N, C-alpha and C positions, 0 to 999 in steps of 0.2 A: 528524553530517551526512554522513559517508562512506557510511552505509547508504542514505540517500536518493539520493545520487549513483549508487551501484552499482545500486539497484533501478530508478531512472528512466532513467538514461543508458545504463548498460552492459547490463543485462538486457533492457530494452525495446528498445534499439537492436539487440542481437543477435537478438532475437525477430523484429523487423521485417525485418532483413536475411535471416533464414532464410525468412520468409514470401515475400519478394520473389523470392529465389532459387528456391524451390520452385514459385512461381506461374509463373515464366519457364520452368522445366524441364518441368513437367507441369501446364499450365493446366486441362486437363479434369478433374483430380482435385478442383478447387475449385468446379466448377460446381454450383450449388445449395446450397453450404455457407453457413450463417449466420455472422454476426460472431463468435459464441462458438465456432464449430466450426473456424475457420481454422487455429489452432495445432494442434488435434488432427489435422486432415487433413495438415498439414505434417509433424508428427512421425510420423504413420502411414506416410509415404513413406520413412522411414529403413529401411535393409535389415534391421537387427537390433534388436529390442526398442524400437522407436520410441515407441509409446504407453505401454509400461511405464515407460520412462525419463521421459516427460512426467508421468505420474501420480505416480511416486516423487518427482520434483522438486517438483511442486506440494505434495504432502503435507509434504515436508521444509521447504519455504519457509514454508508456513502454520504449521507447528508452531514453527519458530524465531521467526517473527514474533509469535505468541501469547505465547511465553515472554519474548521481549525486551520487548514492550510491557507485559506484566504486571510485570516487574521494574522497568522505568523508571517506570511509573505508581505503583507501590507506594512506591518511594523518594521520589518527588515528594510523595505523600500523607503519608509519614512526616516529611518535611521541614516540610510545612505544618501538620500536625495531630498529630504524634507517632506512637507505635507503634499506637495505637488507630485512627488515620486510615489507616495502612497496611493493617491487618487488614480494616477496613471496605472499603477499595478492592479488596482481593483478592476478598472475597465478592461485591461488586458486579460486578467484572470476570468472575468465573466465571458469575454469573447472566446477564450480557450475552452471553457465549459461548453458553450454553445457549439463550437466547431467540433469538439470531441464527441458530442452527442450525434452529430451529423455524419461522422466518418464511419467507414467500414471497420468492424471490430478488429480484424487481423492487422490492418494498417495502423490502427490506433495503438495496439500493443507494440508493434515494431517501432513506432515513433516514440512511445514512452521509453522503451529500452534505449533508444538513441539519445534522447534528452537526458536520461539518467547518467549517461557517460559524462555529461558536462558537470555533474555534481562531483565526479571523481577528480576532474582536472585541478580545481583549486586546492583540494586536499593533498593531492600528490605534490603539487608545487610547494605548499607550505611544509609538508613533511621533508622535502628536499632542503628547503631553507633552514629548517630547525634541526637538521641532522647533527650539527656540532653541539647542540644544546642537550642532547640526550646523554644521560649518565648511565653507566652500566654498574649495577650493584655487584659487590663481591669481586671486583677486578681492581687491578692496580693502574688504571688509566688516569 
């Protein structure tokens, strides 16, 4: 869970602070920039290697994320279905990386949002099943 905290709170928070600071110091640089261009414009304002630093950071983050998710998913598949399940997961994972690289970006984001829905379903089901196990502190139940 620390990875989620670092990705969401720390990195997104620092990125947001950098955007606000850059927009305050040089607002004209952001005129006409789209949503996906804001960070590129902000890093482009750094005096030395701003855009190169951004691109290297994105590539490193993406590569580390791909390796981490592959490992965790493979171990989960091995736990559920044995070594064969882990190998099948790895092939499916590599196919999905390839197909994701070949898709249009807008469709890929929509598909990602839809697939993330399926992460919600088992959690909701288990929360429903465990509803009687939850204790309420400071009550007389």
